[in-house]
N, C-alpha and C positions, 0 to 999 in steps of 0.2 A: 431586562433579561433577554439574552440573545440565542438564537438558533442556527446552526450551521449544518447543512447536508453536504456530504462528500458524496458526489456521484460517480463512483469508480466503475471501472470496466466489469469488474466481478461485484463487488460489494457496495451498497449505500449505506453510509454511516450517518446517523442523526446525533447530534449533541446539543443539549440545551444547558446554558451555563449563565452565571452571572460573571463579569469581569470587574474586579476591584480597582481602586484608583492606581495602585501599583502595577496593574496589569496581571494579576494572578487570577487563574481560573478557579471557579468553585462550581463543579459539574451538578447539576441536578437532575439530568436525565440522558442516558446514552444507550443506543442500541444499533444494531447493524443487521442488514439482510442480504442475502445472496441471490442478487437480481439477474446476474449474468447478462449485463446488457450488451457486451461485445460478442455473445456467443452466436455464432451463425453467418456474422456478416463482417467481422473485424478486417479481413483480408480484401474485402471488396469495398471497403471504406464506406459501409452503410449499417444502418441499425435495421433489424427485422421487425415486422409487425409485432411479432411475439414477444421480442424483447422490450419494445416500446410499451406493449400492453403491461408487462410486468413492473416496468419503471413507474408508470402512471398509477398502477394500483398500489405500490409502494408508497409513493409520495401522497397519495390520498390518506393512508394511514399515518404518516409522519405528519402531515397537517392537522389531523385530529389531535395527535400527541401535542404538538405545538399549541393548539388551541386549549387543551386542556391544563396547559401549563401557562397560560395567559400570555404567550409570546405574539407580539405584533408583527415584528419584521423576521422573515426567514431568509436567510442568505444560502442559495444553493450554487454549488460550484461544480462545473463540468469538467472532467478532464480526458484522458486519452481517446476513449472510444467515442465520446461525443465531439471533441474538437477534430478527430479525423473523419467523421462520417459526413458525406456529401448531402446526407439529408436529415443533418441534425435540425434543421429548422422546423421540420416536422414534429419532431418530439418537443422542442422549446415551446412551439405555439400550442401544442395539445397540453402539455402540462400548464402551461399559463392559463388556458381556457378552463381546464378542468379543476386546477387546485388554486390558481392565483398565484403560484410560485414562478418567479423570474429566475430562470437558469443563466448564470454567469459562467461563461467557457473561458478558460484560462490556458495559456501557454505553458509548454514543458517547463520552461525557465521561471515563469511565475509559480508553477507548482512547487519547485525546488525551493524557491524563497520561502513560501509558506512552511514547508516541511522543516527548514532550519529553524524559522521563528518558533515553531512548535517544539522541536528536540531542543533547543537552546534554553527552554524554560524548565527542562528536567535536569540539566548538568551543566558543570563548567567544563570547558573543554581541556584548559591547560595548554597542551601541545595540539596542533592540527589533527582533526580526526576526519574520517571518511563516512559521512552518513548515506545509508543505503535504503531505499524505499521501493519495495517489490510490489508493483502495481500488476493489474490484469493485462492494461495494454502497453505500459511503458515502466521503466525503472528509472529513477533518479539517483544520480550520485552527486553528493555535494561535500566538497573538501572545505572544511571551516574550523574556525577557532572562536574564542570569546569575544573578538573585534567583529566579526562578521564572515561572509562567504569569501573565500580564496578563488575557487574556481567551481563550476557545476556543469553538469550535463544530463540531458534527458534522453534516453534511448528507447527505441520501439523494440523492446525485448520483455514486454510483460508476459506473465505466465499463460494468461489466456490465449495471447496471440501465438505464443509457442505451441501450446497445447493443440491448436486447430491447425497449425502448420505441419507438425510432425506426426507420424504414427508410431509411436514408441511401443515396445514390448512390455509385457507385464509379467513379472517386475522389468525395470529398465536393464537392457544389457549394456556391456561394455562398449559395443558399437554404437548404440544410442547416446550414452554418454560423451564419446568422442565427438558424434556428429553435433551434439547441442554445444560443446566446447568450442567447436569450429564455427558455429553460427554466432555465439557470443564473441567471438575474437573477430569475425568480419564485422559484426555490429559496432563494436566499441572500439576497434582499432587500438591506438596507443595511449588512448585517454587514461586508463588506470595506471599504467607502468611509468607515467610522468610523474605521478603523484608520490610525495614524500610523507607517508604516514605509516605506522604500525597499529592504528587503532580504527577499528570498525565499528560504527554505531548503527544498529539496525533500527528502523523507525516503525514502531507498532505492526500491525498486520501480521504478516507471515512470521515475523519474529517473535511476537507474542506466542503464536503456535509453538516455534522452536523451543521457547522457554518452557512452556507446559509440557512438552514431550521429554525434555531434560529433568523436570523436577516432579512430574506427575501431579501437578496441582495448578490451580488458576494462576494467571499472571495479575498479581495485584500490587502494583508498584507504587501507588499512591502519589503520583504526580513525579517520581524520581526514577531517573535512569538506574539500571541494574547492571553491574558487571558480572559475567558469568566464566566459568572456566573454559579456556580455549581448546583443552584436549578434550573434555567432557562434550563440549559444543560440536567439535569435529566428528566425534563418535556418533552423536545424534544425527547429524546429517547423513552419515554413511548408512545408518540404519533406515533413515527414511526413504534414501536412494534405492537401496535394495528391497524395500518393502513391496508387497502385492497390492492391489487395489482391495482385496478382500481384507487383508490385515488393516489397511488404513480405514476401511469402513467400520471396522469393529473397535477401532481407537477412539475413546471418548474425547481425547485430547486435541483432536483434529475436527475444527468446525466443518459443516457439510459441503461449503463452497470449496474448501482448501483439499479436500480428501483426493480429488483427481489430480491436483496440480501441485501438490506438496513436494514429489520428487524433482520437478522443475525447478521450484524455488530452491530446494537444497543443493542441486548441481550448480546453480547459479551463484549462490553464496559461498560455495566451496571454491569456486573457479576464481571470485573476487578475491578470496583470502589467499589463494595461491599467486594471484598476481602481485599481490602487494606484501606478502610474508607477514600476514597480520599476526599479532601476538596478545592483543588486548581486544576484548568484545563487549560491547555495552548494548543493552536493549533498552529503547525509551518507549514509554507508553502514550507518547505525544507524537503528532505527525502532522499532515496538512489541515485537518479540521480544528485542532487547537491553535495552530499557528494562525488560520484564517480568522477564527473568533477573536484572538487577542489584537488583531488589527483591523477588526471590522468596525466601519464608522456608522 
């Protein structure tokens, strides 16, 4: 039995699973916690003391879960907030000392490779498609098909990073939206416009929330990607973008950590769709943690 902890900028995800001889995942336990590791220091390239306290406390609980399930080896992967932090060794050493968990910090491109491996478990591409993984610190774009990755890019345009950089009105104004789109354009340049695809594949995370807002029910995909109606999807994005904080706080289909940042994720997704004239949209239940579990040695 294997355990993988994805130490994201906003959310820590734990998955305990068996992997059979064919490389298929059989999930035993899965949970997530909004740790907000990047809150307060991401633009200074540091982790605050408060954020590290939250991280360690979460990992202590995850360690107990792993022990309860008989897991002997835990793989913990650090992404954007940890890899960018100049004081990351403080967290890494503290976690090792207090929990016995060794954090493996990966690059943005390694992150993209794991995301592809996870998503590909849930669908056959046929034609090339663009995988999008919306993180708190970074966002990964992976153009891929069934043969593998064609090109990929990791950009520091995560929702927590944007949330802490801009002072948006509530709800977002047209000026806010234009400012955010200009920021995305400056950060990504021509990367997206050079890609030749009409298919967008949302990898887990925010895209699960998008599905639940569209259908007003939990996203239970049972290991397979789900295609959603593009027009309905765009209407849902528009509703999130125009929503107020109070409306999102009262919406049971948005988990706590995403209630503040959902409009940012929605603007970013709509901007990507417009860059590529997307007409087919899939939502995959798998992403980094599943890809890393499959390749865990």
